[in-house]
N, C-alpha and C positions, 0 to 999 in steps of 0.2 A: 482347695479350690472351691469345693462345694460350699464350705462355710463362708467364704468370701462372697459367693453368689447370694447366699441367704442374707448376709448382712446388707448387701447392696439392695436387695429386694425390700428388706425391712426399712432401709432409709428412704426408699421411694414411697413406701406406704405411709411413713410419717409425714413426708412432704405433701403427699396427696391429702392426708387428713387435715393438715394445717391449711391447705388451700380450700378444702371444703368448709372447714370451720370459719375461715375468713369470709366465705360467701354467705354464711348463715346470718341470722338476725342479731348479731352482736351489737349492731347500731342501737337496738332498743335498750341496751345496757349502757349506752353512752360512749361507745368506741367505734373505731373503724375496723377493717379487716385485720387479722393477725399480722403484725409487722415486726419481724425480728429486729431487736435493737430499739424499738419504739414501744411496743406492747410488752408489759411485764407479766411473767408467769410466776405464780407462787404455788408451792405444794400444800395441799390441804389433806395430806395423807400421813399416817404414821408409817415408820419403816416396818416392813414385814419381817419381824424377828420373833421366832417362837419363844425366846426367853422373856420377851416383854409383851406378848400378845395375850390379852384376856379373851377367853373363849366363852361364847354364850352357852349357858347350861344346856347340855344335850347335844351340842354340835361336835363334829369330829375333831380329834387331836390335830394340831398343826406341827409338822416337822419339816426340817430341811436336812437332807442327807447328801454329803459330797460323794458323787459316784465317779468322778473323773478328776484327775489332777494334771497339772502341766508336767510334773516330773514323770508320771507314769503313762498318760495317754496323749500328752502334748497339748492338752487344753483343759480348762477348769469348768466343771458343770455340777449343778446341784439338782437333786430330785425333790420337787415340792409336793407335799401332801397337805391339803387343806380344803375346807368347805368353801363354797362360793361366797359365803357371807362372813369370812374370817377377816379380821382387821378392817381397815378402811375399805369401804366397798359401796357399790350402787346396786340397787335391786330393781328388777324389771317388774311390770305389773303382774305377771303370772307367778311371781314369788308368793303371793298371798291369795290370788283370785284365779280359780280355774277358768280356762278359756280366754284369759287376757294375754296380751303379747309377752313372749319370752325374749331373752336377750337377742336371739337371732331374728326376731320379728321387728326389732326397732330399727329406725333410721338413724344414721350418725347425728343428725340434727336434733333428735330426741335427747341427746347427751351433751348438748351445748346450749346453755340456757342463761338468760339474764338472772342475776342473783341479788338478793337483799339479805342483810344480817340483822337479826333482832337480838340484842344483848340483854339477857335476863340472868346474868351470873349472880347478881346480888340476891335475887329472889330464890334462886336454886341453892345458893349457899345456906340460906336460912331454912329451906324446905326441900329435902331430897325428892319429894313426890310432887314438886310443883308442876302444874299444867299451864301451858301458855293459853291465855284467854283472848277472846275477841276484843275485850277492852284493852288488853296489852297492845294488840296490833293497832287499834284505832288511836291509842295514845302515841305510838311510834309514828303513825302516818301523819298526825298533826305536826310532828317535828320534821319528818323527812319526805313527806308527800306520799301519794297513793302508790301502793305496790303495783308495778306494771302487770298486765295480764300475762299468763303463761310463764310465771316466774318460778325460780327455785328460791324458796323461803327458808333461810337457815336460822335455826334457833341455837344461839350460843349460850350453853349452860355452864361452861367452865369445867365440864367433866373430862375434857381432853387432858387436863393436867393431872388427872388421877390414873391415866393409862398405865398399865403394867403393874398395878397394885391392887390389893383386895378392895380398896375404896372405889374402884371403877364399877364392878358389878354390885357392890354394896349390898351383899346378901344379909338378910336377918337370920335369926336362929331357925326359922322354918324354911330357909332356902329361897325366900322371896326377894326378887330384885327391888331395889329402891333407887330409881333414876327418874329425873324429870322428863317431860315430853310434851307433845301437843295435845290439848284437850280435843276429843273427837268433834265436839260442836264447833271448835275453831277451824278444824280441817274442813268440815262441812261448809262453813262460811266461806273459806277460801275457794271451794268448788263452786258454790252458788253465785259468788260475785266475780268469778273468772280469774281470780288472782293466781290460782294454779291451773286453771283452765283444763285443756285437753293434754297439753304437753309439758306442764310445769312439774312441781314436786316440792317435797320438803327435805331439808338437810338438818343434821344434828350431830353433836359430838358424843352422844351416848350410843348404846347398842341399836337404837332405832327410834322412830317417832312416837312410839307408845310409852305411856307411863310404865315403869318397871312392874308396878303392882297390877297391871291390866292383863289377865290371862287370856282375854278374848282378842287382843290386838286390834281394838276398834279403830284407832287412828290409821294403822297400816292398811286395814281393809278398805278405808276410804281413799287414802293416798294412792294405793296401788290399783288404779283403774285406768282404763283407756290407754294413753301413752305416757302417763305420769310415772316418775321414778322417785326413789328415795335414796338420799346420800347419807351414809351412816358411819359413825366412829370417825368423824372429821377431826382434823388437827390444824394447827397453824392459823386459827381464826383471828388472832390478833392482827395478822397481816392483811386480812380481808376487809376492804372498805364496806361501810354500812350500805351504800348504794353505788351504782355506776359501774360495777364489775360483772363478770360472767363466770360460770363454771363450765369446765370441759372435762368430761369423764373418759379416762382410758380404761384399760383392762381387757381381759379376754372376752371374745364373743363365743362362748361355748354353745354347742348345739343344744337347743332347748334349755338354755341356761336360765337360772333364776336371777342372775345378775353376775357380778364379778368383783373379786378383790381388785382394787384399782389404785392407780395414781390419778387423783382428782386434782385438776389445776384450777386455781383462781386466775382468771384472765383480766388483767387490769390495764385498761387503755391509757394513753398519754393524758395527763392532766387530771387523773383521778387519784386521790390521795386517801390514806387511812385517816 
């Protein structure tokens, strides 16, 4: 009985979240409120599987342990051990900047944002240390229009297809990561021009917005300010439209959390196509 009550409460919470998201500014991404059967949701997350999850060097081990079975306890339950930034996740501003908002300081609307996708897979395939430039973005805007203010700007590097293999961290002989990312000056330009504003952010299919070779995390320090968030280790980006969609971030809201491993949705309104 208790479990049924919990499931009913969880269902009510999901319905409430959908209603709240529907009242947010999704219209700026070209759609109406969330409408089941009309608005399409896609997953931008990898499955949370310890056997296929690359762990950022120094982060804790990720394990799933079965602690209850239907045969023995009458229900099935796993015990999850992982860091808040394991697998596909979002990060709160306080993840990198002391005194900035943590997960439980954010409003749900901080996690529902209009999104654009910048495809630089070809450049990243030729150069694992490729940094997205302001010129790249201006060239993209000449074709697709200005990025709306307060956006989630997603850099599609193609790294998602390396997930679960040594090619994803791409460590050299000295243990240095080689992954593409956002040039810090590009992130600063996003901030100065309002494109990620106070509540936007950056997304990427690598470990994070920084070049793997940057030990100072300069891009992260810029992104993670005010109420901006970072979406990291994204997947399924081939299904995400270049413009006109939104992102909606789920996951746990841990007390003083740095962020959360998450099911991140691409929210695609009627009439928007890949």
